[in-house]
N, C-alpha and C positions, 0 to 999 in steps of 0.2 A: 554152317554156323557152329555146330557142336565141335567140329575139329578146331576151328579158330578159337573158340572159347577155351578148349582144353589147352591149346598152345599158350594162350594168355596166362592161364593158371600155372602152367609149367614154368613160364618166365618169372612169374611172381614168386613161386616156390624157390626158384634158383636165386633170385635176388634176396629173399628172406634168409636163405641159408648161406648168404655171402659167397656164393660160388661165382657170381659175376657182378660187375658194377652195372648200374642202370644204362649206361651209355653203350654197353656191348650187347644188350638184349635185343633180339630181333626175330621177326616172323617174316618169312619169305614165301610169296605166292607166285608160282610160275605156271604158265600154260604152254602146251606144246601140241602141235599137230603130229600125231604118230604116223599116220598114213591118210589116204583119202577117206577112210571110214571111221577112224578113231582119234579122240583127243585125250590128252592127259592133263590133269591139274595136280600140281604138287604144292603141298602146304608144309613148310618146314619151320622148326624153331630151334634155337640153341639153348633150350632149357635143361632140365634135370635128366631127361631121357627116361627109358624104361628098361627093366630087366626082361630077359627072355620069358620068364614065368608070367609077367604082366602082359606081354605081347601075345602070348598064347591064349589068354582069356579076354583080351581087349574088346572083342565084339560080342561076348556073352551077355545076354540080358541080366541086368541087376548087378553086374560086376563093376566095382568102383574101387579106386584107391584113395578117394577123398574121405574126409572126416564125416561123421554122421551129421546130416542136415545140410551138407554142401552139395551133394549130388545124388541122383537116383540110380545111377548105373544103367540108364536107358539110352543116353545120348549116342554113344558109339554103336550100340546095337541097332538103333533106329537108322543111323547114318549108313551102316552096312546094308541094312535091308533096303533102303531107298536106292542106293547105288546098284546093288546086285539084282533086286527084284523089279524095281520100277524102271530102271534105266538099262538093265541087262549089261552092267559093267562090272568092274572089279575095284575093290578098295583094299589096300594093303598098307602096312606100316613097316618102316625100317627105323630102328632105334638101338641105342646102347646107353647104359647108365652114364650120366655125365656128358653125353655127347648130343643131346637133343633128340628130336624125332622128326621123321618125314612121313607124311601120309600121301599116298599116290592114288588118285582116282582116275580110272580109265573108263571112258564111256564111248559108245558108238555115236557118231554124229547124227545119224538118222535112226529113228525108232520105227519098228514094224507096228503098224496100227492093227490092233485087235478089236474085234467087235464083241 
């Protein structure tokens, strides 16, 4: 949900900055079976995108690009932690300024049960 909420915010910012009309804004969610053991979930938007500097800090706790009072800077950090630690998967981002962003979540289909 954090990734989708951030995608909505990126589209809103893009619209406010008159970079796109409302009819061109979109979020795409795609799933793919990578092999018999892994699945991928891609969440992409065509919003404002991110610089390389932002992408490098994206999953750091308390890092945010939002104005004071709008975000805590914990959403992406928590998302990363859930995907990597709880599901033993990977979370990565591909983005360029003005080109939107794509988040790719890759997780194993089966989890090892630990006691």
